[in-house]
GUKEGU-35192 format. One line per 10 residues: number of its first residue (from 1); for each residue z, y, x of C-alpha. Coordinates in nm, 3 decimals. Each point is the difference from the previous one (the first is absolute). Layout:
NUM	Z:Y:X ~ ...
This chain:
1	-0.186:5.578:15.116 ~ 0.263:-0.209:0.009 ~ 0.159:-0.323:-0.203 ~ 0.336:-0.122:-0.077 ~ 0.092:-0.247:-0.194 ~ 0.309:0.006:-0.225 ~ 0.160:-0.265:-0.220 ~ 0.129:0.203:-0.352 ~ 0.207:-0.113:-0.307 ~ -0.054:0.133:-0.387
11	0.076:0.344:0.032 ~ 0.039:0.067:0.385 ~ -0.167:0.302:0.067 ~ -0.249:0.046:0.318 ~ -0.005:0.372:0.101 ~ -0.348:0.160:0.144 ~ 0.023:0.325:0.172 ~ -0.119:0.227:0.269 ~ 0.169:-0.002:0.307 ~ 0.096:0.331:0.150
21	-0.191:0.175:0.233 ~ -0.319:-0.165:-0.162 ~ -0.344:0.179:-0.041 ~ -0.044:-0.016:-0.379 ~ -0.327:0.094:0.014 ~ -0.103:-0.274:0.222 ~ 0.233:-0.260:-0.220 ~ -0.203:0.099:-0.346 ~ -0.289:-0.045:0.194 ~ 0.077:-0.359:0.098
31	0.107:-0.067:-0.359 ~ -0.301:0.148:-0.184 ~ -0.201:-0.212:0.238 ~ 0.202:-0.330:0.045 ~ 0.316:0.027:-0.227 ~ 0.262:-0.192:-0.002 ~ -0.035:-0.379:-0.096 ~ 0.249:-0.189:-0.132 ~ -0.060:-0.374:0.006 ~ 0.228:-0.300:-0.202
41	0.058:-0.279:0.265 ~ 0.284:-0.219:-0.155 ~ 0.157:-0.040:-0.317 ~ 0.291:-0.220:-0.021 ~ 0.264:-0.009:-0.226 ~ 0.140:0.326:-0.031 ~ -0.162:0.116:0.273 ~ -0.358:0.206:0.143 ~ -0.151:-0.022:0.347 ~ -0.177:0.332:-0.003
51	-0.191:0.128:0.317 ~ -0.064:0.351:0.047 ~ -0.269:0.178:0.207 ~ 0.008:0.393:-0.011 ~ -0.067:0.286:0.265 ~ 0.257:0.002:0.311 ~ 0.153:0.357:-0.157 ~ 0.099:-0.202:-0.323 ~ 0.324:-0.139:0.051 ~ 0.080:-0.333:-0.197
61	0.384:-0.042:-0.045 ~ 0.185:-0.200:-0.280 ~ 0.221:0.197:-0.181 ~ 0.353:-0.103:0.092 ~ -0.093:0.102:0.397 ~ -0.068:0.380:-0.104 ~ 0.275:0.217:0.073 ~ 0.051:0.184:-0.342
């Protein structure tokens, strides 16, 4: 499992996707047994600090960093 902390504002998006070459069966097993945990760490004004724990084969990206 990997853990990432991000700060987001209203209407900003976090994208969770399967990394290229990931073993889909293994990831599904990890999701069914541990899932993806999202924790709200702090709310300040129009910003929210979010901690996301997910299997290492799941990519967690801010939408503005995606190539499309």
